[in-house]
C-alpha positions as a Markdown table, in Angstrom:
| # | Residue | x | y | z |
|---|---|---|---|---|
| 1 | Met | 0.0 | 0.0 | 0.0 |
| 2 | Leu | 2.9 | 2.4 | 0.8 |
| 3 | Pro | 4.3 | 2.3 | -2.8 |
| 4 | Val | 0.9 | 3.2 | -4.2 |
| 5 | Ile | 0.6 | 6.2 | -1.8 |
| 6 | Leu | 4.1 | 7.3 | -2.6 |
| 7 | Met | 3.4 | 7.1 | -6.3 |
| 8 | Leu | 0.3 | 9.2 | -5.9 |
| 9 | Ile | 2.4 | 11.8 | -4.2 |
| 10 | Val | 5.5 | 11.6 | -6.3 |
| 11 | Ala | 4.0 | 11.3 | -9.8 |
| 12 | Pro | 2.2 | 14.7 | -9.8 |
| 13 | Val | 5.2 | 16.4 | -8.2 |
| 14 | Thr | 7.6 | 15.1 | -10.8 |
| 15 | Val | 5.6 | 14.5 | -13.9 |
| 16 | Val | 3.7 | 17.8 | -14.1 |
| 17 | Pro | 6.8 | 20.0 | -14.1 |
| 18 | Gln | 8.5 | 17.7 | -16.6 |
| 19 | Ala | 5.4 | 17.7 | -18.9 |
| 20 | Leu | 5.3 | 21.5 | -18.7 |
| 21 | Phe | 9.0 | 21.7 | -19.6 |
| 22 | Val | 8.5 | 19.4 | -22.6 |
| 23 | His | 5.5 | 21.4 | -23.7 |
| 24 | Leu | 7.5 | 24.7 | -23.6 |
| 25 | Ala | 10.7 | 23.2 | -25.0 |
| 26 | Thr | 8.9 | 21.7 | -28.1 |
| 27 | Ala | 6.6 | 24.6 | -28.8 |
| 28 | Gln | 8.7 | 26.0 | -31.7 |
| 29 | Leu | 8.9 | 22.7 | -33.6 |
| 30 | Ser | 6.7 | 21.9 | -36.5 |
| 31 | Thr | 3.5 | 19.9 | -35.9 |
| 32 | Trp | 4.6 | 16.4 | -36.5 |
| 33 | Val | 8.0 | 16.8 | -35.0 |
| 34 | Arg | 6.5 | 18.3 | -31.9 |
| 35 | Arg | 3.9 | 15.5 | -31.6 |
| 36 | Trp | 6.5 | 12.7 | -32.0 |
| 37 | Ser | 9.0 | 14.3 | -29.6 |
| 38 | Arg | 6.4 | 14.9 | -26.9 |
| 39 | Ala | 5.2 | 11.3 | -27.2 |
| 40 | Ala | 8.8 | 10.1 | -26.8 |
| 41 | Ala | 9.3 | 12.3 | -23.7 |
| 42 | Tyr | 6.0 | 11.2 | -22.1 |
| 43 | Leu | 6.9 | 7.6 | -22.7 |
| 44 | Leu | 10.3 | 8.1 | -21.0 |
| 45 | Phe | 8.4 | 9.6 | -18.1 |
| 46 | Ala | 6.1 | 6.6 | -18.0 |
| 47 | Ala | 9.1 | 4.2 | -18.0 |
| 48 | Gly | 10.7 | 6.1 | -15.2 |
| 49 | Gln | 7.6 | 6.1 | -13.1 |
| 50 | Thr | 7.1 | 2.4 | -13.7 |
| 51 | Tyr | 10.7 | 1.7 | -12.6 |
| 52 | Leu | 10.1 | 3.8 | -9.5 |
| 53 | Tyr | 6.9 | 1.8 | -8.7 |
| 54 | Gly | 8.7 | -1.5 | -9.0 |
| 55 | Phe | 11.7 | -0.2 | -7.0 |
| 56 | Leu | 9.3 | 0.9 | -4.2 |
| 57 | Lys | 7.6 | -2.5 | -4.2 |
| 58 | Met | 10.9 | -4.4 | -3.8 |
| 59 | Ser | 12.3 | -2.0 | -1.2 |
| 60 | Thr | 11.9 | -2.4 | 2.5 |
| 61 | Phe | 11.1 | 0.5 | 4.7 |
| 62 | Trp | 11.6 | 1.4 | 8.4 |
| 63 | Gly | 14.3 | -1.2 | 9.0 |
| 64 | Asn | 12.4 | -4.3 | 7.9 |
| 65 | Ser | 14.5 | -6.9 | 6.3 |
| 66 | Pro | 13.5 | -8.5 | 3.0 |
| 67 | Arg | 13.0 | -11.7 | 5.0 |
| 68 | Asp | 10.4 | -10.0 | 7.3 |
| 69 | Lys | 8.6 | -8.4 | 4.4 |
| 70 | Cys | 8.4 | -11.7 | 2.5 |
| 71 | Leu | 7.1 | -13.6 | 5.5 |
| 72 | Ser | 4.5 | -11.0 | 6.3 |
| 73 | Tyr | 3.2 | -10.3 | 2.8 |
| 74 | Tyr | 3.9 | -13.5 | 0.8 |
| 75 | Arg | 4.2 | -16.1 | 3.6 |
| 76 | Ser | 7.4 | -17.6 | 2.1 |
| 77 | Trp | 11.1 | -17.1 | 2.4 |
| 78 | Asp | 14.1 | -19.0 | 1.1 |
| 79 | Ser | 17.5 | -17.4 | 1.9 |
| 80 | Arg | 18.9 | -18.6 | -1.4 |
| 81 | Tyr | 16.7 | -16.2 | -3.3 |
| 82 | Gly | 16.8 | -13.2 | -0.9 |
| 83 | His | 19.0 | -10.9 | -3.1 |
| 84 | Gly | 17.8 | -8.0 | -5.1 |
| 85 | Arg | 18.6 | -7.0 | -8.7 |
| 86 | Tyr | 18.0 | -3.5 | -10.1 |
| 87 | Trp | 17.9 | -4.4 | -13.8 |
| 88 | Pro | 15.7 | -6.3 | -14.4 |
| 89 | Leu | 14.0 | -5.4 | -11.1 |
| 90 | Glu | 13.8 | -8.5 | -9.0 |
| 91 | Arg | 13.7 | -9.4 | -5.3 |
| 92 | Arg | 12.7 | -13.0 | -4.8 |
| 93 | Cys | 11.2 | -14.4 | -1.6 |
| 94 | Ser | 11.4 | -18.0 | -2.9 |
| 95 | Glu | 11.8 | -19.7 | -6.2 |
| 96 | Phe | 8.3 | -18.8 | -7.3 |
| 97 | Val | 7.5 | -15.6 | -5.4 |
| 98 | Asp | 8.9 | -12.2 | -6.5 |
| 99 | Met | 8.3 | -8.9 | -4.6 |
| 100 | Val | 8.2 | -6.9 | -7.9 |
| 101 | Pro | 4.9 | -7.3 | -9.8 |
| 102 | Gly | 5.2 | -9.2 | -13.0 |
| 103 | Phe | 4.0 | -6.4 | -15.2 |
| 104 | Val | 6.8 | -3.9 | -14.2 |
| 105 | Asn | 9.8 | -5.1 | -16.2 |
| 106 | Pro | 7.9 | -5.7 | -19.5 |
| 107 | Leu | 6.1 | -2.4 | -19.2 |
| 108 | Ile | 9.5 | -0.6 | -18.8 |
| 109 | Val | 10.9 | -2.3 | -21.9 |
| 110 | Ile | 7.8 | -1.6 | -23.9 |
| 111 | Ala | 7.8 | 2.1 | -22.9 |
| 112 | Leu | 11.5 | 2.5 | -23.7 |
| 113 | Val | 11.2 | 0.8 | -27.1 |
| 114 | Ala | 8.1 | 3.0 | -27.9 |
| 115 | Ala | 10.0 | 6.1 | -26.8 |
| 116 | Phe | 12.9 | 5.2 | -29.1 |
| 117 | Thr | 10.6 | 4.6 | -32.0 |
| 118 | Cys | 8.8 | 8.0 | -31.4 |
| 119 | Ala | 12.2 | 9.7 | -31.3 |
| 120 | Leu | 13.2 | 8.1 | -34.6 |
| 121 | Ala | 9.9 | 9.2 | -36.1 |
| 122 | Ala | 10.5 | 12.8 | -34.9 |
| 123 | Val | 14.0 | 12.8 | -36.4 |
| 124 | Ala | 12.6 | 11.3 | -39.7 |
| 125 | Ser | 9.9 | 14.1 | -39.7 |
| 126 | Leu | 12.5 | 16.7 | -39.1 |
| 127 | Val | 14.8 | 15.4 | -41.9 |
| 128 | Arg | 11.9 | 15.0 | -44.3 |
| 129 | Arg | 10.7 | 18.6 | -43.6 |
| 130 | His | 14.2 | 20.1 | -44.2 |
| 131 | Arg | 15.1 | 18.1 | -47.2 |
| 132 | Pro | 15.7 | 20.3 | -50.3 |
| 133 | Arg | 13.1 | 19.9 | -53.0 |
| 134 | Arg | 14.1 | 19.0 | -56.5 |
């Protein structure tokens, strides 16, 4: 529950100023370049917020150990799997139980690939617009 509450507080505080900055920074671009570049920036924000959500889900707060969190929330603990990895996000309680929700890592990858594709489309629109006519 705490990661959801933190995300509801952190997301507006971080995303709104970033979105305003992107909006102002891309205001002078042509229509399609502006649309593609804003889409790429917003997808990067979404990937960052999703990573933050997964990181908060795998973190332990107020001195609780990963073992205590696994036992209280998931009712399983195996010391062989108690380590955490930060890419891909993973903190296992046992062989089959992960503290990070299953949708987090694929969603991060999809958002990053989509942001890269939008950035390529923005560059292609910019190049096509400034290409000399024959």
